[in-house]
C-alpha positions in Angstrom: -72.8 -110.4 160.9 -72.1 -106.7 160.6 -68.7 -105.3 160.9 -67.6 -103.7 164.1 -67.7 -100.2 162.5 -71.3 -100.8 161.3 -72.3 -102.1 164.7 -70.8 -99.0 166.4 -72.4 -96.6 164.0 -75.8 -98.3 164.5 -75.4 -98.2 168.2 -74.5 -94.5 168.2 -77.4 -93.7 166.0 -79.7 -95.5 168.4 -78.5 -93.9 171.6 -78.3 -90.5 170.0 -82.0 -90.5 169.5 -83.9 -88.2 171.8 -86.8 -90.7 171.8 -84.8 -93.0 174.0 -85.9 -92.0 177.5 -86.5 -95.5 178.9 -85.5 -99.0 178.1 -82.3 -100.9 177.8 -80.4 -98.3 175.7 -81.4 -95.3 177.9 -78.6 -96.1 180.4 -76.0 -95.8 177.6 -77.5 -92.5 176.3 -77.7 -91.0 179.8 -74.2 -92.1 180.6 -72.9 -90.5 177.4 -74.8 -87.3 178.1 -73.6 -87.0 181.7 -70.0 -87.7 180.6 -70.2 -84.9 178.0 -71.8 -82.4 180.4 -69.1 -83.3 183.0 -66.3 -82.8 180.5 -67.6 -79.4 179.5 -67.8 -78.3 183.1 -64.3 -79.7 183.9 -62.9 -77.8 180.9 -64.4 -74.5 181.9 -63.8 -74.3 185.7 -63.8 -70.6 185.9 -67.1 -70.3 184.2 -68.5 -73.0 186.5 -67.2 -71.0 189.5 -68.7 -67.8 188.3 -72.2 -69.1 187.4 -72.4 -71.9 189.9 -72.5 -75.7 189.5 -76.3 -75.9 188.8 -76.2 -73.2 186.2 -73.1 -74.7 184.5 -74.9 -78.1 184.4 -77.9 -76.5 182.8 -75.9 -74.5 180.2 -73.8 -77.6 179.4 -76.9 -79.7 179.1 -78.5 -77.2 176.8 -75.4 -77.1 174.6 -75.1 -80.9 174.4 -78.8 -81.3 173.5 -78.4 -78.6 170.8 -75.5 -80.4 169.1 
C-alpha cells in the first residue's frame, strides 16, 4: 500500500493532466480549477470590477491553465 504522500502526489499528477476532460477524476480537476479561478478573482476585486466578471474569469482561467 502506498504512503499517503505518494497517493496524494499520484492523485495530483492525475487531476493536473489536461487530458482529463471527462470521467471520474474530471470532477476533482474542475473543482480545483474553479476554486483557483475564484481565489484569483477574490484577491483582485478592483481588477474584477474594472474589467468585469466575465473578463476576470477568462483572464484568471488563462493564467491557471498556463501555470
